[in-house]
C-alpha positions, 0 to 999 in steps of 0.5 A: 477705897476711901480717899485717905486710904487711896492717897496712902496707897499711892505714896506706899507704891511710890517707894515700892516702885521707885527706880532702883538706880536713883541715888541720894543727894544732899539737899540743895544740890539739885536744880529745878531745870536741867541746863545744857550748853551745846555747840553741835559737837559737845554737850555740856551739862551745867546742872548735873542733878535735876529735880523732876516736876510733875509733868517731867524734866524741864530742860533749858538748852543753850544753843551757841550756834549762830544760825543752825538748829540742834537736834536734842536727844535723851534715851527716851525722847527728843526735840529741836533747839534753834539758836539761843535758849529753848525750854523743853520738857522730857519724860525722863525717869528718875535715876541716871540718864544722859542727853546730847545735842547734834547738828540736824545736818549730821549724817550719822546722828546715832553713831556720833555726838558727845553725851552729857550725863546727869541725875534725875530726882523723883518728884513728890509722890512719884510712882514708876510706870515700869513693869517688874517681870522676873521672867518673860514679858508681853507688849502691844500697841493699839491701832485705831482709825481716824476719828475713833472715840475712846472710853470716858473713864480710863481708870475704870477701863484699865481695871476691867482689862487687867488680868491680875488681881491687885491695886490699880493706880495711875503712874508716871508723869502728868503728861497732857493727853496721856495717862498710864495705869499699872496693876500692882500685885504684892508690891510690884507693878505687873501690868501697864496700860497707856491711854491717849486722848481721842481729841473728843473728851475720851481716852483710847488704850494705845499701849499695853505690857505685862508679865507673861508668866 
């Protein structure tokens, strides 16, 4: 496939695989940073519409507590935020999502805490890594010994591993040390493989998922 055709395919799939929960918003309403103000009990979203970047959603946490670090959680990731301002980057998929901040000393963090809602707009050229299966799915996680060496070309390896016939493209956010490839058949993502850097210039296949029927 030529470079021009490949680029055209990526943008076509970006529309075909986009998150169906994403909504249209007026130009100028979005912010490039998700700004959150937290006091350990409430989570205030200051920018309810955020434009995702190629490496994920950039989040600015304003921890108003004087001495205590807060635990910041989304539905897919989390991190800590000491007093003052902290910048984080989370791989939050386009569409509606939520976030909250809790004191790290909270005994029942999963049950307590105030969530704040926001909307994520997809970055240009976004291709969703989500697999679309009308029926059942399978998934697996790779396990390797310390010092294991991976493949040099993860795209070529993914093309060899995929069971279905289709177009193999890279999807998701541009995350350092991680790459995700999907097998698209008839406009839908049917299989996914995630690769992680082995620390030696190679890539280890760490996660897999796909349609079982």
